[in-house]
DRENLUM-94525 format. One record per residue (C-alpha): x, y, z; residue number from 1; residue in one letter. Coordinates in nm, 3 decimals, always signed. Each point is the difference from the previous one (the first is absolute). Layout:
((X, Y, Z), NUM, A)
...
% end
This chain:
((+0.021, +0.006, -0.009), 1, M)
((+0.087, +0.337, -0.076), 2, I)
((-0.113, +0.336, +0.266), 3, V)
((-0.024, +0.273, -0.183), 4, Y)
((-0.097, +0.337, +0.266), 5, I)
((-0.080, +0.367, -0.090), 6, Y)
((-0.200, +0.151, +0.268), 7, E)
((-0.371, -0.118, -0.111), 8, I)
((-0.001, -0.165, -0.307), 9, T)
((-0.365, -0.231, +0.117), 10, S)
((-0.152, +0.328, -0.294), 11, T)
((+0.151, -0.175, -0.277), 12, T)
((-0.112, -0.406, +0.091), 13, V)
((-0.172, +0.035, -0.369), 14, H)
((+0.283, +0.155, -0.201), 15, S)
((+0.154, -0.153, -0.352), 16, Y)
((+0.371, -0.024, -0.009), 17, Y)
((+0.118, -0.025, -0.318), 18, V)
((+0.276, -0.227, +0.040), 19, P)
((+0.329, +0.162, -0.152), 20, S)
((+0.393, -0.071, +0.056), 21, N)
((+0.026, +0.426, +0.061), 22, R)
((-0.205, -0.063, +0.331), 23, S)
((+0.180, -0.066, +0.274), 24, A)
((-0.247, -0.085, +0.284), 25, Y)
((-0.320, -0.183, -0.226), 26, N)
((-0.208, -0.204, +0.129), 27, P)
((-0.093, -0.168, -0.300), 28, A)
((+0.356, -0.062, -0.075), 29, V)
((+0.017, -0.171, +0.302), 30, F)
((-0.279, -0.218, -0.017), 31, T)
((+0.103, -0.109, -0.364), 32, S)
((+0.266, -0.149, +0.160), 33, Q)
((-0.156, -0.151, +0.323), 34, G)
((-0.028, +0.163, +0.273), 35, Y)
((-0.311, +0.117, +0.245), 36, F)
((+0.034, +0.414, +0.017), 37, V)
((-0.119, +0.143, +0.337), 38, L)
((-0.045, +0.384, +0.027), 39, R)
((-0.069, +0.064, +0.326), 40, P)
((-0.136, +0.354, +0.159), 41, D)
((+0.225, +0.182, +0.246), 42, I)
((-0.195, +0.186, +0.241), 43, V)
((+0.254, +0.283, +0.166), 44, Y)
((+0.075, +0.126, +0.374), 45, R)
((+0.142, +0.271, +0.029), 46, D)
((+0.372, +0.053, +0.008), 47, R)
((-0.028, -0.337, -0.035), 48, N)
((+0.054, -0.057, -0.448), 49, P)
((+0.254, -0.328, +0.002), 50, G)
((-0.147, -0.153, +0.336), 51, L)
((-0.371, +0.033, -0.095), 52, S)
((+0.093, -0.152, -0.364), 53, A)
((+0.131, -0.327, +0.224), 54, V)
((-0.315, +0.010, +0.177), 55, A)
((-0.184, -0.022, -0.283), 56, A)
((+0.158, -0.253, -0.214), 57, I)
((+0.119, -0.251, +0.218), 58, E)
((-0.391, -0.066, +0.096), 59, P)
((-0.083, +0.021, -0.376), 60, A)
((+0.244, -0.234, -0.103), 61, V)
((-0.043, -0.272, +0.262), 62, Q)
((-0.370, +0.038, -0.039), 63, E)
((+0.059, -0.127, -0.361), 64, V)
((+0.240, -0.312, +0.120), 65, L)
((-0.190, -0.108, +0.232), 66, E)
((-0.263, -0.121, -0.330), 67, T)
((+0.267, -0.230, -0.115), 68, G)
((+0.053, +0.096, -0.339), 69, M)
((+0.321, +0.228, +0.043), 70, V)
((+0.338, -0.166, +0.123), 71, D)
((+0.091, +0.197, +0.255), 72, P)
((+0.402, -0.032, -0.091), 73, D)
((-0.092, +0.152, -0.309), 74, R)
((-0.138, +0.332, +0.085), 75, V)
((+0.134, +0.310, -0.150), 76, G)
((-0.048, +0.383, +0.045), 77, L)
((+0.032, +0.301, -0.214), 78, T)
((-0.058, +0.395, -0.033), 79, G)
((+0.106, +0.328, -0.163), 80, H)
((+0.035, +0.318, +0.135), 81, S)
((-0.201, +0.013, +0.325), 82, W)
((-0.090, -0.402, -0.019), 83, G)
((+0.398, -0.024, -0.090), 84, G)
((+0.062, +0.189, +0.307), 85, Y)
((-0.238, -0.271, +0.168), 86, Q)
((+0.149, -0.276, -0.142), 87, T)
((+0.352, +0.133, +0.124), 88, A)
((-0.118, +0.033, +0.345), 89, F)
((-0.274, -0.338, +0.013), 90, V)
((+0.309, -0.260, -0.050), 91, V)
((+0.211, +0.120, +0.291), 92, T)
((-0.351, -0.061, +0.247), 93, Q)
((-0.058, -0.315, -0.199), 94, T)
((+0.127, -0.359, -0.060), 95, D)
((-0.303, -0.040, -0.202), 96, M)
((+0.112, +0.075, -0.365), 97, F)
((+0.268, -0.227, -0.159), 98, S)
((+0.054, +0.310, -0.252), 99, A)
((-0.087, +0.378, -0.057), 100, A)
((+0.051, +0.225, -0.249), 101, V)
((+0.026, +0.408, +0.093), 102, A)
((-0.028, +0.264, -0.293), 103, G)
((+0.106, +0.376, +0.095), 104, A)
((-0.047, -0.061, +0.404), 105, P)
((+0.033, +0.256, +0.225), 106, L)
((+0.245, -0.182, +0.244), 107, T)
((+0.097, +0.254, +0.287), 108, N)
((-0.255, +0.250, +0.101), 109, L)
((+0.226, +0.221, +0.187), 110, V)
((+0.210, +0.073, -0.317), 111, S)
((-0.293, +0.008, -0.178), 112, M)
((-0.146, +0.313, +0.197), 113, Y)
((+0.305, +0.217, -0.099), 114, L)
((-0.054, -0.092, -0.367), 115, S)
((-0.146, +0.173, -0.300), 116, V)
((-0.290, -0.173, -0.185), 117, Y)
((+0.202, +0.179, -0.323), 118, W)
((-0.299, -0.150, -0.266), 119, N)
((-0.203, +0.325, +0.159), 120, T)
((+0.280, +0.214, +0.169), 121, G)
((-0.166, -0.072, +0.304), 122, S)
((+0.116, -0.165, +0.391), 123, T)
((-0.064, -0.310, +0.074), 124, D)
((-0.076, +0.119, +0.322), 125, A)
((-0.311, +0.106, -0.078), 126, R)
((-0.060, -0.329, -0.119), 127, I)
((+0.067, -0.166, +0.313), 128, F)
((-0.161, +0.192, +0.186), 129, E)
((-0.345, +0.101, -0.141), 130, I)
((-0.043, -0.227, -0.280), 131, S)
((+0.086, -0.399, -0.076), 132, Q)
((+0.256, -0.045, +0.252), 133, G)
((-0.218, +0.089, +0.302), 134, R)
((+0.285, +0.099, +0.231), 135, M)
((-0.165, +0.309, +0.144), 136, E)
((+0.288, +0.153, +0.139), 137, V)
((+0.384, +0.045, -0.118), 138, P)
((+0.176, -0.299, +0.097), 139, F)
((+0.228, +0.212, +0.259), 140, W)
((-0.349, +0.021, +0.188), 141, E)
((-0.039, -0.394, -0.003), 142, D)
((+0.328, -0.096, -0.135), 143, V)
((-0.110, -0.417, +0.170), 144, D)
((-0.281, +0.000, -0.266), 145, S)
((+0.203, +0.108, -0.304), 146, Y)
((+0.237, -0.274, +0.105), 147, I)
((-0.232, -0.231, +0.117), 148, A)
((-0.143, -0.001, -0.354), 149, N)
((+0.303, +0.035, -0.213), 150, S)
((+0.134, -0.312, -0.213), 151, P)
((+0.380, +0.058, +0.049), 152, V)
((-0.005, +0.039, +0.383), 153, F)
((-0.122, -0.367, -0.001), 154, H)
((+0.227, -0.148, -0.255), 155, V)
((+0.116, -0.274, +0.264), 156, D)
((-0.334, -0.114, -0.064), 157, K)
((-0.001, -0.061, -0.376), 158, L)
((-0.027, -0.389, -0.040), 159, N)
((-0.225, +0.037, -0.282), 160, T)
((+0.181, +0.027, -0.376), 161, P)
((-0.059, +0.344, -0.132), 162, L)
((+0.073, +0.126, -0.377), 163, L)
((-0.029, +0.369, +0.009), 164, L)
((-0.019, +0.240, -0.284), 165, A)
((+0.068, +0.352, +0.011), 166, H)
((+0.087, +0.291, -0.309), 167, G)
((+0.265, +0.249, +0.051), 168, T)
((-0.236, +0.261, -0.139), 169, D)
((-0.293, -0.050, +0.272), 170, D)
((-0.135, +0.309, +0.038), 171, G)
((-0.253, -0.151, +0.257), 172, A)
((+0.150, -0.264, +0.286), 173, V)
((+0.421, +0.120, -0.031), 174, D)
((+0.207, -0.239, -0.172), 175, F)
((+0.181, -0.018, +0.321), 176, N)
((-0.249, -0.138, +0.216), 177, Q)
((+0.061, -0.324, -0.201), 178, G)
((+0.390, +0.051, +0.017), 179, V)
((-0.062, +0.035, +0.379), 180, E)
((-0.161, -0.275, +0.038), 181, Y)
((+0.229, -0.263, -0.223), 182, Y)
((+0.284, +0.162, +0.154), 183, N)
((-0.177, -0.138, +0.342), 184, A)
((-0.069, -0.324, -0.137), 185, A)
((+0.340, -0.078, -0.118), 186, R)
((+0.166, +0.072, +0.272), 187, R)
((-0.247, -0.150, +0.228), 188, A)
((+0.099, -0.328, -0.251), 189, G)
((-0.349, -0.043, -0.141), 190, K)
((-0.149, -0.169, -0.324), 191, D)
((-0.074, +0.332, -0.167), 192, F)
((-0.002, +0.114, -0.361), 193, V)
((-0.046, +0.364, -0.135), 194, M)
((-0.064, +0.064, -0.350), 195, L)
((+0.107, +0.361, -0.111), 196, V)
((-0.191, +0.203, -0.319), 197, Y)
((+0.233, +0.275, -0.126), 198, E)
((-0.199, +0.289, -0.082), 199, G)
((-0.345, -0.129, +0.133), 200, E)
((-0.252, +0.174, +0.193), 201, N)
((-0.225, -0.164, +0.292), 202, H)
((-0.120, -0.249, -0.262), 203, G)
((+0.208, -0.165, -0.283), 204, N)
((-0.105, +0.186, -0.373), 205, R)
((+0.278, -0.157, -0.220), 206, K)
((-0.189, -0.307, -0.173), 207, K)
((+0.379, -0.174, +0.028), 208, A)
((-0.027, +0.067, +0.410), 209, N)
((-0.348, -0.102, +0.025), 210, Q)
((+0.025, -0.341, -0.157), 211, I)
((+0.291, -0.066, +0.164), 212, D)
((-0.131, +0.053, +0.341), 213, Y)
((-0.267, -0.189, -0.059), 214, H)
((+0.189, -0.270, -0.084), 215, T)
((+0.230, +0.021, +0.287), 216, R)
((-0.298, -0.017, +0.195), 217, I)
((-0.128, -0.285, -0.180), 218, V)
((+0.328, -0.169, +0.109), 219, E)
((+0.025, +0.087, +0.376), 220, W)
((-0.364, -0.117, +0.036), 221, F)
((+0.096, -0.304, -0.223), 222, G)
((+0.293, -0.072, +0.214), 223, H)
((-0.082, +0.016, +0.331), 224, Y)
((-0.449, -0.088, -0.029), 225, L)
((+0.070, -0.255, -0.200), 226, K)
((+0.358, -0.137, -0.001), 227, G)
((+0.085, +0.084, -0.376), 228, E)
((+0.385, +0.020, -0.056), 229, P)
((+0.140, +0.330, +0.160), 230, A)
((+0.113, +0.215, -0.322), 231, P)
((+0.386, +0.115, +0.002), 232, D)
((-0.128, +0.347, +0.110), 233, W)
((-0.137, -0.153, +0.318), 234, I)
((+0.239, -0.209, +0.111), 235, S)
((+0.345, +0.203, -0.104), 236, N)
((-0.114, +0.363, -0.095), 237, G)
((+0.173, +0.150, -0.246), 238, I)
((+0.368, +0.161, +0.034), 239, S)
((+0.104, +0.374, -0.010), 240, F)
((+0.226, -0.120, -0.279), 241, L)
((-0.307, -0.163, -0.187), 242, D)
((-0.220, +0.311, +0.060), 243, Q)
((+0.286, +0.220, -0.171), 244, E)
((+0.024, -0.290, -0.283), 245, K)
((-0.379, +0.039, -0.053), 246, L)
((-0.017, +0.374, -0.005), 247, K)
((+0.275, +0.035, -0.260), 248, E)
((-0.230, -0.307, -0.194), 249, G)
((-0.267, +0.288, +0.015), 250, K)
((+0.201, +0.265, -0.125), 251, K)
((+0.150, -0.166, -0.291), 252, S)
((-0.275, -0.225, -0.085), 253, A)
((-0.157, +0.068, -0.388), 254, P)
((-0.295, +0.203, -0.050), 255, K)
((-0.299, -0.160, -0.164), 256, P)
((-0.097, +0.033, -0.344), 257, N)
((-0.284, +0.188, -0.015), 258, L)
((-0.278, -0.075, -0.247), 259, I)
((-0.132, +0.237, -0.211), 260, P)
% end
């Protein structure tokens, strides 16, 4: 089973999703691959956006598991942006999931509070105090709550293989939020892979990157939930020198012929 989260999703329960290899979290793609897809609603408590997600998601998953139709050892979690944040946080609070994918997540509510929402030029403090963050006050007035709901401060309890993706030009969630979590997880020796999409904003717009991210999500869950062989990028990663060769290859690649 794959669990997709983003606040309230029950309003779209009857929506149809066109299967596409350019859509990262497509329910139709997941179901076509044999997954049951669960999209639980999240009810929030003020100053506890992360812990509220845990309180909503765990019993919802458990309810499904009790039917006996889903293997409890083959459950994945995913989300993007705010859903990515909650994915990144939830897997530090429970070992219920065998794999997770977090797209463009917030990971440190303290440093994020001091950042800027570059897509509009407004401060991220507004988001935390009077919008989606639901933190109500600046972090210096309730440091404990900011830390308690930040994934990066609980990285020592991250036992779920996590795939994180971030665009370098993200104007909604600063790219460094991904870097912070990646560096913390690597230092803690966790099973963690970070995908970096150069020049992309809060979601991939280039077709090649959309297909690449879609493919890697399929392979990530395929390996950890279905037991499929791990592709090399999961088991060994890509070395710095190989990355440089890839860049040079792109620069020297011949331009495609245009058909008039």
